Predicted model as a PDB file, atoms N, CA, C, CB and O in Angstrom, pLDDT in the B-factor column:
MODEL        1                                                                  
ATOM      1  N   MET A   1     -26.180   5.509  24.947  1.00 58.00           N  
ATOM      2  CA  MET A   1     -26.320   5.501  23.833  1.00 58.00           C  
ATOM      3  C   MET A   1     -25.662   6.430  22.955  1.00 58.00           C  
ATOM      4  CB  MET A   1     -27.362   5.492  23.747  1.00 58.00           C  
ATOM      5  O   MET A   1     -24.974   6.283  21.946  1.00 58.00           O  
ATOM      6  N   GLU A   2     -26.180   7.734  23.810  1.00 70.00           N  
ATOM      7  CA  GLU A   2     -24.633   8.948  23.026  1.00 70.00           C  
ATOM      8  C   GLU A   2     -23.586   8.547  23.423  1.00 70.00           C  
ATOM      9  CB  GLU A   2     -24.418  10.691  23.469  1.00 70.00           C  
ATOM     10  O   GLU A   2     -22.681   8.464  22.592  1.00 70.00           O  
ATOM     11  N   SER A   3     -23.337   8.183  24.711  1.00 80.00           N  
ATOM     12  CA  SER A   3     -22.189   8.198  25.087  1.00 80.00           C  
ATOM     13  C   SER A   3     -21.285   6.884  23.948  1.00 80.00           C  
ATOM     14  CB  SER A   3     -22.304   7.955  26.805  1.00 80.00           C  
ATOM     15  O   SER A   3     -20.188   6.931  23.390  1.00 80.00           O  
ATOM     16  N   LYS A   4     -21.903   6.272  23.967  1.00 80.00           N  
ATOM     17  CA  LYS A   4     -21.743   5.430  22.936  1.00 80.00           C  
ATOM     18  C   LYS A   4     -20.466   5.569  21.745  1.00 80.00           C  
ATOM     19  CB  LYS A   4     -23.012   5.533  22.353  1.00 80.00           C  
ATOM     20  O   LYS A   4     -19.330   5.173  21.485  1.00 80.00           O  
ATOM     21  N   LYS A   5     -21.800   6.617  21.153  1.00 78.00           N  
ATOM     22  CA  LYS A   5     -21.540   7.885  19.391  1.00 78.00           C  
ATOM     23  C   LYS A   5     -20.140   8.304  20.348  1.00 78.00           C  
ATOM     24  CB  LYS A   5     -23.287   9.961  18.843  1.00 78.00           C  
ATOM     25  O   LYS A   5     -19.015   8.190  19.861  1.00 78.00           O  
ATOM     26  N   LYS A   6     -20.354   8.797  21.752  1.00 83.00           N  
ATOM     27  CA  LYS A   6     -19.022   9.841  21.634  1.00 83.00           C  
ATOM     28  C   LYS A   6     -17.499   8.986  22.002  1.00 83.00           C  
ATOM     29  CB  LYS A   6     -19.253  11.286  22.958  1.00 83.00           C  
ATOM     30  O   LYS A   6     -16.319   9.337  22.007  1.00 83.00           O  
ATOM     31  N   PHE A   7     -18.088   7.931  22.242  1.00 82.00           N  
ATOM     32  CA  PHE A   7     -16.860   6.938  22.449  1.00 82.00           C  
ATOM     33  C   PHE A   7     -15.929   6.782  21.099  1.00 82.00           C  
ATOM     34  CB  PHE A   7     -17.465   5.381  22.870  1.00 82.00           C  
ATOM     35  O   PHE A   7     -14.793   7.048  20.707  1.00 82.00           O  
ATOM     36  N   ARG A   8     -17.431   6.036  20.543  1.00 80.00           N  
ATOM     37  CA  ARG A   8     -16.475   6.219  18.660  1.00 80.00           C  
ATOM     38  C   ARG A   8     -16.336   7.462  18.200  1.00 80.00           C  
ATOM     39  CB  ARG A   8     -17.322   5.547  17.162  1.00 80.00           C  
ATOM     40  O   ARG A   8     -15.425   7.396  17.375  1.00 80.00           O  
ATOM     41  N   ALA A   9     -16.700   8.487  18.263  1.00 80.00           N  
ATOM     42  CA  ALA A   9     -15.854   9.293  17.744  1.00 80.00           C  
ATOM     43  C   ALA A   9     -14.451   9.880  18.476  1.00 80.00           C  
ATOM     44  CB  ALA A   9     -16.654  10.218  17.422  1.00 80.00           C  
ATOM     45  O   ALA A   9     -13.446  10.255  17.872  1.00 80.00           O  
ATOM     46  N   LYS A  10     -14.539   9.871  19.127  1.00 83.00           N  
ATOM     47  CA  LYS A  10     -13.130  10.136  20.003  1.00 83.00           C  
ATOM     48  C   LYS A  10     -11.971   9.048  19.248  1.00 83.00           C  
ATOM     49  CB  LYS A  10     -13.394   9.663  21.980  1.00 83.00           C  
ATOM     50  O   LYS A  10     -11.030   9.460  18.570  1.00 83.00           O  
ATOM     51  N   LEU A  11     -12.192   7.904  19.460  1.00 81.00           N  
ATOM     52  CA  LEU A  11     -11.639   6.923  18.857  1.00 81.00           C  
ATOM     53  C   LEU A  11     -11.047   6.951  17.483  1.00 81.00           C  
ATOM     54  CB  LEU A  11     -12.440   6.117  18.909  1.00 81.00           C  
ATOM     55  O   LEU A  11      -9.921   6.666  17.076  1.00 81.00           O  
ATOM     56  N   ILE A  12     -12.296   7.444  16.795  1.00 80.00           N  
ATOM     57  CA  ILE A  12     -11.480   7.446  15.363  1.00 80.00           C  
ATOM     58  C   ILE A  12     -10.926   8.475  15.108  1.00 80.00           C  
ATOM     59  CB  ILE A  12     -12.174   7.232  14.200  1.00 80.00           C  
ATOM     60  O   ILE A  12     -10.043   8.525  14.252  1.00 80.00           O  
ATOM     61  N   ILE A  13     -11.365   9.627  15.865  1.00 83.00           N  
ATOM     62  CA  ILE A  13     -10.216  10.698  16.284  1.00 83.00           C  
ATOM     63  C   ILE A  13      -8.713  10.145  16.455  1.00 83.00           C  
ATOM     64  CB  ILE A  13     -10.618  11.352  17.738  1.00 83.00           C  
ATOM     65  O   ILE A  13      -7.640  10.414  15.914  1.00 83.00           O  
ATOM     66  N   LEU A  14      -8.908   9.725  16.925  1.00 84.00           N  
ATOM     67  CA  LEU A  14      -7.451   9.452  18.194  1.00 84.00           C  
ATOM     68  C   LEU A  14      -6.920   8.412  16.955  1.00 84.00           C  
ATOM     69  CB  LEU A  14      -7.875   8.415  20.384  1.00 84.00           C  
ATOM     70  O   LEU A  14      -6.043   8.838  16.205  1.00 84.00           O  
ATOM     71  N   LEU A  15      -7.497   6.958  16.738  1.00 79.00           N  
ATOM     72  CA  LEU A  15      -6.764   6.656  15.575  1.00 79.00           C  
ATOM     73  C   LEU A  15      -5.823   7.253  14.103  1.00 79.00           C  
ATOM     74  CB  LEU A  15      -7.521   6.170  15.290  1.00 79.00           C  
ATOM     75  O   LEU A  15      -4.727   7.008  13.600  1.00 79.00           O  
ATOM     76  N   GLY A  16      -7.358   8.440  13.721  1.00 78.00           N  
ATOM     77  CA  GLY A  16      -6.582   8.704  13.080  1.00 78.00           C  
ATOM     78  C   GLY A  16      -5.015   9.905  13.258  1.00 78.00           C  
ATOM     79  O   GLY A  16      -4.000   9.921  12.561  1.00 78.00           O  
ATOM     80  N   ALA A  17      -5.322  10.638  14.255  1.00 81.00           N  
ATOM     81  CA  ALA A  17      -4.374  11.421  14.573  1.00 81.00           C  
ATOM     82  C   ALA A  17      -3.007  10.572  14.485  1.00 81.00           C  
ATOM     83  CB  ALA A  17      -4.693  12.023  15.893  1.00 81.00           C  
ATOM     84  O   ALA A  17      -2.039  10.887  13.792  1.00 81.00           O  
ATOM     85  N   ILE A  18      -3.135   9.099  15.563  1.00 80.00           N  
ATOM     86  CA  ILE A  18      -2.215   8.401  15.981  1.00 80.00           C  
ATOM     87  C   ILE A  18      -1.156   7.747  14.510  1.00 80.00           C  
ATOM     88  CB  ILE A  18      -3.022   7.311  16.932  1.00 80.00           C  
ATOM     89  O   ILE A  18       0.065   7.708  14.355  1.00 80.00           O  
ATOM     90  N   TRP A  19      -2.814   7.120  13.250  1.00 75.00           N  
ATOM     91  CA  TRP A  19      -1.320   6.754  12.060  1.00 75.00           C  
ATOM     92  C   TRP A  19      -1.073   8.405  11.084  1.00 75.00           C  
ATOM     93  CB  TRP A  19      -1.958   4.974  10.422  1.00 75.00           C  
ATOM     94  O   TRP A  19      -0.482   8.173  10.029  1.00 75.00           O  
ATOM     95  N   ILE A  20      -1.340   9.580  11.232  1.00 73.00           N  
ATOM     96  CA  ILE A  20      -0.905  10.286  10.488  1.00 73.00           C  
ATOM     97  C   ILE A  20       1.040  10.762  10.992  1.00 73.00           C  
ATOM     98  CB  ILE A  20      -2.123  11.402  10.472  1.00 73.00           C  
ATOM     99  O   ILE A  20       2.039  11.109  10.361  1.00 73.00           O  
ATOM    100  N   VAL A  21       0.675  10.483  12.550  1.00 75.00           N  
ATOM    101  CA  VAL A  21       1.913  10.687  13.039  1.00 75.00           C  
ATOM    102  C   VAL A  21       3.073   9.460  12.890  1.00 75.00           C  
ATOM    103  CB  VAL A  21       1.658  11.030  14.420  1.00 75.00           C  
ATOM    104  O   VAL A  21       4.301   9.418  12.968  1.00 75.00           O  
ATOM    105  N   ILE A  22       2.148   8.627  12.670  1.00 74.00           N  
ATOM    106  CA  ILE A  22       3.357   6.974  12.464  1.00 74.00           C  
ATOM    107  C   ILE A  22       4.587   7.237  11.301  1.00 74.00           C  
ATOM    108  CB  ILE A  22       2.227   5.220  11.606  1.00 74.00           C  
ATOM    109  O   ILE A  22       5.813   7.149  11.234  1.00 74.00           O  
ATOM    110  N   THR A  23       2.678   7.870   9.862  1.00 70.00           N  
ATOM    111  CA  THR A  23       3.718   7.821   8.891  1.00 70.00           C  
ATOM    112  C   THR A  23       4.412   9.216   8.484  1.00 70.00           C  
ATOM    113  CB  THR A  23       3.132   7.185   7.695  1.00 70.00           C  
ATOM    114  O   THR A  23       4.675   9.431   7.300  1.00 70.00           O  
ATOM    115  N   LEU A  24       4.644   9.970   9.284  1.00 68.00           N  
ATOM    116  CA  LEU A  24       5.166  11.224   9.031  1.00 68.00           C  
ATOM    117  C   LEU A  24       6.942  10.671   9.224  1.00 68.00           C  
ATOM    118  CB  LEU A  24       4.442  12.557  10.249  1.00 68.00           C  
ATOM    119  O   LEU A  24       7.309   9.883  10.096  1.00 68.00           O  
ATOM    120  N   PRO A  25       7.613  11.146   8.451  1.00 66.00           N  
ATOM    121  CA  PRO A  25       9.284  10.586   7.946  1.00 66.00           C  
ATOM    122  C   PRO A  25      10.155  11.686   9.261  1.00 66.00           C  
ATOM    123  CB  PRO A  25       9.867  11.210   5.592  1.00 66.00           C  
ATOM    124  O   PRO A  25      11.375  11.827   9.340  1.00 66.00           O  
ATOM    125  N   LEU A  26       9.462  12.122   9.866  1.00 66.00           N  
ATOM    126  CA  LEU A  26       9.956  13.594   9.850  1.00 66.00           C  
ATOM    127  C   LEU A  26      11.574  13.624  10.965  1.00 66.00           C  
ATOM    128  CB  LEU A  26       8.407  14.749  10.617  1.00 66.00           C  
ATOM    129  O   LEU A  26      12.214  14.595  11.367  1.00 66.00           O  
ATOM    130  N   PRO A  27      11.800  12.117  11.181  1.00 65.00           N  
ATOM    131  CA  PRO A  27      13.308  12.163  11.707  1.00 65.00           C  
ATOM    132  C   PRO A  27      14.001  12.258  10.676  1.00 65.00           C  
ATOM    133  CB  PRO A  27      13.848  11.019  12.498  1.00 65.00           C  
ATOM    134  O   PRO A  27      15.139  12.716  10.784  1.00 65.00           O  
ATOM    135  N   TRP A  28      13.493  11.847   9.387  1.00 68.00           N  
ATOM    136  CA  TRP A  28      14.654  11.471   8.026  1.00 68.00           C  
ATOM    137  C   TRP A  28      14.592  12.933   7.533  1.00 68.00           C  
ATOM    138  CB  TRP A  28      14.079  10.086   6.545  1.00 68.00           C  
ATOM    139  O   TRP A  28      15.668  13.466   7.263  1.00 68.00           O  
ATOM    140  N   ILE A  29      13.408  13.666   7.381  1.00 64.00           N  
ATOM    141  CA  ILE A  29      13.381  15.302   7.019  1.00 64.00           C  
ATOM    142  C   ILE A  29      13.930  16.148   7.890  1.00 64.00           C  
ATOM    143  CB  ILE A  29      12.061  15.876   6.879  1.00 64.00           C  
ATOM    144  O   ILE A  29      14.647  17.047   7.449  1.00 64.00           O  
ATOM    145  N   ILE A  30      13.718  16.035   9.191  1.00 68.00           N  
ATOM    146  CA  ILE A  30      13.891  16.827  10.045  1.00 68.00           C  
ATOM    147  C   ILE A  30      15.751  16.851  10.275  1.00 68.00           C  
ATOM    148  CB  ILE A  30      12.890  16.361  11.262  1.00 68.00           C  
ATOM    149  O   ILE A  30      16.294  17.867  10.708  1.00 68.00           O  
ATOM    150  N   ASN A  31      16.129  16.258  10.106  1.00 71.00           N  
ATOM    151  CA  ASN A  31      17.328  15.611  10.616  1.00 71.00           C  
ATOM    152  C   ASN A  31      18.535  15.723   9.091  1.00 71.00           C  
ATOM    153  CB  ASN A  31      16.814  13.757  11.197  1.00 71.00           C  
ATOM    154  O   ASN A  31      19.710  15.376   9.213  1.00 71.00           O  
ATOM    155  N   ASN A  32      18.120  16.110   8.114  1.00 73.00           N  
ATOM    156  CA  ASN A  32      18.543  16.103   7.165  1.00 73.00           C  
ATOM    157  C   ASN A  32      18.599  17.887   6.531  1.00 73.00           C  
ATOM    158  CB  ASN A  32      17.764  15.010   6.528  1.00 73.00           C  
ATOM    159  O   ASN A  32      17.715  18.616   6.083  1.00 73.00           O  
ATOM    160  N   PRO A  33      20.180  18.106   6.781  1.00 78.00           N  
ATOM    161  CA  PRO A  33      19.603  19.768   5.945  1.00 78.00           C  
ATOM    162  C   PRO A  33      19.740  20.275   4.912  1.00 78.00           C  
ATOM    163  CB  PRO A  33      19.954  20.851   6.332  1.00 78.00           C  
ATOM    164  O   PRO A  33      19.666  21.480   4.667  1.00 78.00           O  
ATOM    165  N   ALA A  34      20.079  18.904   3.772  1.00 78.00           N  
ATOM    166  CA  ALA A  34      20.166  18.771   2.419  1.00 78.00           C  
ATOM    167  C   ALA A  34      17.885  19.267   2.162  1.00 78.00           C  
ATOM    168  CB  ALA A  34      21.037  16.617   1.943  1.00 78.00           C  
ATOM    169  O   ALA A  34      17.209  19.544   1.172  1.00 78.00           O  
ATOM    170  N   VAL A  35      17.675  19.170   3.140  1.00 74.00           N  
ATOM    171  CA  VAL A  35      16.171  19.067   2.809  1.00 74.00           C  
ATOM    172  C   VAL A  35      15.354  20.458   2.443  1.00 74.00           C  
ATOM    173  CB  VAL A  35      15.469  18.420   4.087  1.00 74.00           C  
ATOM    174  O   VAL A  35      14.587  20.558   3.401  1.00 74.00           O  
ATOM    175  N   SER A  36      15.186  21.219   1.856  1.00 79.00           N  
ATOM    176  CA  SER A  36      14.860  22.598   1.621  1.00 79.00           C  
ATOM    177  C   SER A  36      13.224  22.692   2.160  1.00 79.00           C  
ATOM    178  CB  SER A  36      15.113  23.004  -0.103  1.00 79.00           C  
ATOM    179  O   SER A  36      12.515  21.709   1.948  1.00 79.00           O  
ATOM    180  N   ASP A  37      12.607  23.950   2.896  1.00 78.00           N  
ATOM    181  CA  ASP A  37      11.132  24.221   3.182  1.00 78.00           C  
ATOM    182  C   ASP A  37      10.078  23.322   2.055  1.00 78.00           C  
ATOM    183  CB  ASP A  37      10.892  26.006   3.014  1.00 78.00           C  
ATOM    184  O   ASP A  37       9.343  22.365   2.297  1.00 78.00           O  
ATOM    185  N   ALA A  38      10.321  24.000   0.838  1.00 85.00           N  
ATOM    186  CA  ALA A  38       9.823  23.220  -0.156  1.00 85.00           C  
ATOM    187  C   ALA A  38       9.605  21.727  -0.052  1.00 85.00           C  
ATOM    188  CB  ALA A  38      10.569  23.428  -1.111  1.00 85.00           C  
ATOM    189  O   ALA A  38       8.523  21.156   0.084  1.00 85.00           O  
ATOM    190  N   GLN A  39      10.734  21.222  -0.133  1.00 79.00           N  
ATOM    191  CA  GLN A  39      10.530  19.865  -0.536  1.00 79.00           C  
ATOM    192  C   GLN A  39       9.680  18.995   0.872  1.00 79.00           C  
ATOM    193  CB  GLN A  39      12.191  19.197  -0.957  1.00 79.00           C  
ATOM    194  O   GLN A  39       9.012  17.962   0.843  1.00 79.00           O  
ATOM    195  N   PHE A  40      10.063  19.968   2.126  1.00 76.00           N  
ATOM    196  CA  PHE A  40       9.833  19.650   3.031  1.00 76.00           C  
ATOM    197  C   PHE A  40       8.185  19.455   3.263  1.00 76.00           C  
ATOM    198  CB  PHE A  40      10.533  20.413   3.699  1.00 76.00           C  
ATOM    199  O   PHE A  40       7.750  18.592   4.026  1.00 76.00           O  
ATOM    200  N   ASN A  41       7.253  20.444   2.443  1.00 81.00           N  
ATOM    201  CA  ASN A  41       6.105  21.011   2.350  1.00 81.00           C  
ATOM    202  C   ASN A  41       5.877  19.822   1.485  1.00 81.00           C  
ATOM    203  CB  ASN A  41       5.927  22.543   1.893  1.00 81.00           C  
ATOM    204  O   ASN A  41       5.058  19.031   1.954  1.00 81.00           O  
ATOM    205  N   THR A  42       6.261  19.584   0.640  1.00 85.00           N  
ATOM    206  CA  THR A  42       5.448  18.672  -0.648  1.00 85.00           C  
ATOM    207  C   THR A  42       5.368  16.968  -0.169  1.00 85.00           C  
ATOM    208  CB  THR A  42       6.563  18.787  -2.404  1.00 85.00           C  
ATOM    209  O   THR A  42       4.615  16.162  -0.716  1.00 85.00           O  
ATOM    210  N   VAL A  43       6.338  16.621   0.997  1.00 79.00           N  
ATOM    211  CA  VAL A  43       6.741  15.881   1.276  1.00 79.00           C  
ATOM    212  C   VAL A  43       5.196  15.490   2.410  1.00 79.00           C  
ATOM    213  CB  VAL A  43       8.230  16.191   1.580  1.00 79.00           C  
ATOM    214  O   VAL A  43       4.627  14.402   2.504  1.00 79.00           O  
ATOM    215  N   LEU A  44       4.970  16.346   2.888  1.00 78.00           N  
ATOM    216  CA  LEU A  44       4.204  16.680   3.884  1.00 78.00           C  
ATOM    217  C   LEU A  44       3.001  16.603   3.060  1.00 78.00           C  
ATOM    218  CB  LEU A  44       4.535  17.977   4.626  1.00 78.00           C  
ATOM    219  O   LEU A  44       2.301  15.635   3.362  1.00 78.00           O  
ATOM    220  N   GLY A  45       2.602  17.239   2.227  1.00 84.00           N  
ATOM    221  CA  GLY A  45       1.202  17.104   1.623  1.00 84.00           C  
ATOM    222  C   GLY A  45       0.832  15.828   1.224  1.00 84.00           C  
ATOM    223  O   GLY A  45      -0.138  15.197   1.643  1.00 84.00           O  
ATOM    224  N   ILE A  46       2.127  15.266  -0.091  1.00 82.00           N  
ATOM    225  CA  ILE A  46       1.885  13.712   0.056  1.00 82.00           C  
ATOM    226  C   ILE A  46       1.215  12.657   0.762  1.00 82.00           C  
ATOM    227  CB  ILE A  46       2.658  13.358   0.217  1.00 82.00           C  
ATOM    228  O   ILE A  46       0.378  11.808   0.456  1.00 82.00           O  
ATOM    229  N   ILE A  47       2.039  13.073   2.132  1.00 78.00           N  
ATOM    230  CA  ILE A  47       2.032  11.753   3.300  1.00 78.00           C  
ATOM    231  C   ILE A  47       0.517  11.971   3.330  1.00 78.00           C  
ATOM    232  CB  ILE A  47       3.019  11.917   5.114  1.00 78.00           C  
ATOM    233  O   ILE A  47      -0.152  10.939   3.294  1.00 78.00           O  
ATOM    234  N   GLY A  48      -0.308  13.436   3.405  1.00 79.00           N  
ATOM    235  CA  GLY A  48      -1.436  14.043   4.182  1.00 79.00           C  
ATOM    236  C   GLY A  48      -2.299  12.995   2.902  1.00 79.00           C  
ATOM    237  O   GLY A  48      -2.761  11.948   3.354  1.00 79.00           O  
ATOM    238  N   VAL A  49      -2.511  13.250   1.388  1.00 84.00           N  
ATOM    239  CA  VAL A  49      -3.288  12.844   0.929  1.00 84.00           C  
ATOM    240  C   VAL A  49      -3.208  11.387   0.685  1.00 84.00           C  
ATOM    241  CB  VAL A  49      -3.440  13.534   0.122  1.00 84.00           C  
ATOM    242  O   VAL A  49      -4.241  10.719   0.631  1.00 84.00           O  
ATOM    243  N   MET A  50      -1.933  10.811   0.520  1.00 80.00           N  
ATOM    244  CA  MET A  50      -2.060   9.032   0.652  1.00 80.00           C  
ATOM    245  C   MET A  50      -2.630   8.716   2.040  1.00 80.00           C  
ATOM    246  CB  MET A  50      -0.410   8.135   0.545  1.00 80.00           C  
ATOM    247  O   MET A  50      -3.323   7.698   2.001  1.00 80.00           O  
ATOM    248  N   SER A  51      -2.511   9.553   3.849  1.00 79.00           N  
ATOM    249  CA  SER A  51      -3.268   8.790   4.058  1.00 79.00           C  
ATOM    250  C   SER A  51      -4.725   8.835   4.599  1.00 79.00           C  
ATOM    251  CB  SER A  51      -2.664   8.272   4.552  1.00 79.00           C  
ATOM    252  O   SER A  51      -4.946   8.286   5.678  1.00 79.00           O  
ATOM    253  N   ILE A  52      -5.559   9.342   4.045  1.00 83.00           N  
ATOM    254  CA  ILE A  52      -7.004   9.812   3.444  1.00 83.00           C  
ATOM    255  C   ILE A  52      -7.687   8.627   3.551  1.00 83.00           C  
ATOM    256  CB  ILE A  52      -7.070  10.391   1.861  1.00 83.00           C  
ATOM    257  O   ILE A  52      -8.493   8.399   4.452  1.00 83.00           O  
ATOM    258  N   PRO A  53      -7.381   7.812   2.612  1.00 84.00           N  
ATOM    259  CA  PRO A  53      -7.757   6.841   1.838  1.00 84.00           C  
ATOM    260  C   PRO A  53      -7.955   5.608   3.214  1.00 84.00           C  
ATOM    261  CB  PRO A  53      -6.527   6.565   0.496  1.00 84.00           C  
ATOM    262  O   PRO A  53      -8.917   4.844   3.291  1.00 84.00           O  
ATOM    263  N   PHE A  54      -6.691   5.667   4.305  1.00 80.00           N  
ATOM    264  CA  PHE A  54      -6.497   4.147   5.009  1.00 80.00           C  
ATOM    265  C   PHE A  54      -7.490   4.944   6.361  1.00 80.00           C  
ATOM    266  CB  PHE A  54      -4.324   3.413   5.468  1.00 80.00           C  
ATOM    267  O   PHE A  54      -8.054   4.147   7.112  1.00 80.00           O  
ATOM    268  N   ILE A  55      -7.696   6.509   6.660  1.00 79.00           N  
ATOM    269  CA  ILE A  55      -8.762   7.058   7.639  1.00 79.00           C  
ATOM    270  C   ILE A  55      -9.902   6.550   7.632  1.00 79.00           C  
ATOM    271  CB  ILE A  55      -9.040   8.298   7.518  1.00 79.00           C  
ATOM    272  O   ILE A  55     -10.535   5.925   8.483  1.00 79.00           O  
ATOM    273  N   MET A  56     -10.300   7.128   5.745  1.00 83.00           N  
ATOM    274  CA  MET A  56     -11.410   6.627   5.857  1.00 83.00           C  
ATOM    275  C   MET A  56     -11.903   5.029   5.785  1.00 83.00           C  
ATOM    276  CB  MET A  56     -11.899   7.284   5.070  1.00 83.00           C  
ATOM    277  O   MET A  56     -13.112   4.805   5.851  1.00 83.00           O  
ATOM    278  N   LEU A  57     -10.984   3.947   5.652  1.00 82.00           N  
ATOM    279  CA  LEU A  57     -11.301   2.905   5.730  1.00 82.00           C  
ATOM    280  C   LEU A  57     -11.543   2.367   7.423  1.00 82.00           C  
ATOM    281  CB  LEU A  57     -10.347   2.303   4.907  1.00 82.00           C  
ATOM    282  O   LEU A  57     -12.342   1.596   7.955  1.00 82.00           O  
ATOM    283  N   GLY A  58     -10.462   3.174   7.894  1.00 78.00           N  
ATOM    284  CA  GLY A  58      -9.957   2.523   9.633  1.00 78.00           C  
ATOM    285  C   GLY A  58     -11.976   3.269  10.208  1.00 78.00           C  
ATOM    286  O   GLY A  58     -12.702   2.697  11.022  1.00 78.00           O  
ATOM    287  N   VAL A  59     -12.242   4.260   9.636  1.00 80.00           N  
ATOM    288  CA  VAL A  59     -13.640   4.895   9.797  1.00 80.00           C  
ATOM    289  C   VAL A  59     -14.762   3.860   9.851  1.00 80.00           C  
ATOM    290  CB  VAL A  59     -13.945   5.877   8.600  1.00 80.00           C  
ATOM    291  O   VAL A  59     -15.330   3.599  10.911  1.00 80.00           O  
ATOM    292  N   ALA A  60     -14.994   3.422   8.982  1.00 82.00           N  
ATOM    293  CA  ALA A  60     -15.767   3.057   7.643  1.00 82.00           C  
ATOM    294  C   ALA A  60     -15.587   1.395   8.952  1.00 82.00           C  
ATOM    295  CB  ALA A  60     -14.728   3.299   5.389  1.00 82.00           C  
ATOM    296  O   ALA A  60     -16.445   1.441   9.834  1.00 82.00           O  
ATOM    297  N   TRP A  61     -14.872   0.465   9.022  1.00 80.00           N  
ATOM    298  CA  TRP A  61     -14.746  -0.378   9.540  1.00 80.00           C  
ATOM    299  C   TRP A  61     -15.058  -0.195  11.313  1.00 80.00           C  
ATOM    300  CB  TRP A  61     -13.578  -0.731   9.016  1.00 80.00           C  
ATOM    301  O   TRP A  61     -15.536  -1.027  12.084  1.00 80.00           O  
ATOM    302  N   SER A  62     -14.721   0.814  11.510  1.00 79.00           N  
ATOM    303  CA  SER A  62     -15.326   1.231  12.924  1.00 79.00           C  
ATOM    304  C   SER A  62     -16.381   0.944  13.046  1.00 79.00           C  
ATOM    305  CB  SER A  62     -15.365   2.451  13.303  1.00 79.00           C  
ATOM    306  O   SER A  62     -16.947   0.238  13.881  1.00 79.00           O  
ATOM    307  N   LEU A  63     -16.929   1.813  11.689  1.00 79.00           N  
ATOM    308  CA  LEU A  63     -18.745   1.436  12.029  1.00 79.00           C  
ATOM    309  C   LEU A  63     -19.284   1.043  11.731  1.00 79.00           C  
ATOM    310  CB  LEU A  63     -19.629   1.855  12.086  1.00 79.00           C  
ATOM    311  O   LEU A  63     -20.464   1.278  11.991  1.00 79.00           O  
ATOM    312  N   LYS A  64     -18.852  -0.023  10.819  1.00 81.00           N  
ATOM    313  CA  LYS A  64     -19.561  -1.193  10.073  1.00 81.00           C  
ATOM    314  C   LYS A  64     -18.774  -2.133   9.964  1.00 81.00           C  
ATOM    315  CB  LYS A  64     -20.056  -0.962   8.784  1.00 81.00           C  
ATOM    316  O   LYS A  64     -18.530  -2.532   8.826  1.00 81.00           O  
ATOM    317  N   PRO A  65     -18.066  -2.845  11.237  1.00 79.00           N  
ATOM    318  CA  PRO A  65     -17.494  -4.311  11.034  1.00 79.00           C  
ATOM    319  C   PRO A  65     -17.744  -5.147   9.924  1.00 79.00           C  
ATOM    320  CB  PRO A  65     -17.884  -5.091  12.010  1.00 79.00           C  
ATOM    321  O   PRO A  65     -16.810  -5.647   9.297  1.00 79.00           O  
ATOM    322  N   GLU A  66     -18.988  -5.349   9.615  1.00 83.00           N  
ATOM    323  CA  GLU A  66     -18.994  -6.437   8.620  1.00 83.00           C  
ATOM    324  C   GLU A  66     -18.678  -6.237   7.756  1.00 83.00           C  
ATOM    325  CB  GLU A  66     -19.831  -6.976   8.322  1.00 83.00           C  
ATOM    326  O   GLU A  66     -18.714  -7.189   6.976  1.00 83.00           O  
ATOM    327  N   LEU A  67     -18.032  -4.650   7.108  1.00 74.00           N  
ATOM    328  CA  LEU A  67     -17.566  -4.643   5.761  1.00 74.00           C  
ATOM    329  C   LEU A  67     -16.691  -5.182   5.406  1.00 74.00           C  
ATOM    330  CB  LEU A  67     -17.349  -3.758   5.338  1.00 74.00           C  
ATOM    331  O   LEU A  67     -16.568  -5.418   4.204  1.00 74.00           O  
ATOM    332  N   THR A  68     -15.572  -5.655   6.506  1.00 69.00           N  
ATOM    333  CA  THR A  68     -14.579  -6.134   6.723  1.00 69.00           C  
ATOM    334  C   THR A  68     -14.504  -7.887   5.725  1.00 69.00           C  
ATOM    335  CB  THR A  68     -14.556  -6.045   8.381  1.00 69.00           C  
ATOM    336  O   THR A  68     -13.733  -8.292   4.855  1.00 69.00           O  
ATOM    337  N   THR A  69     -15.457  -8.384   6.268  1.00 68.00           N  
ATOM    338  CA  THR A  69     -16.113  -9.810   5.352  1.00 68.00           C  
ATOM    339  C   THR A  69     -15.972  -9.687   4.074  1.00 68.00           C  
ATOM    340  CB  THR A  69     -17.689 -10.122   5.452  1.00 68.00           C  
ATOM    341  O   THR A  69     -16.369 -10.577   3.321  1.00 68.00           O  
TER     342      THR A  69                                                      
ENDMDL                                                                          
END                                                                             
């Protein structure tokens, strides 16, 4: 039972990390010399805040799949 909880926790962390990495438009930001550090930090903050509800939904649906219906 304990290993199943550990597996779920690792899976949720992995899925959250993948979601954040996929949503980052880093090639556009890094390869554009016109983007300043302030703009870069602002975009990263916005992406981080916008990702939180989706990560929480993924966690909730992983823990209780019956919530999806």
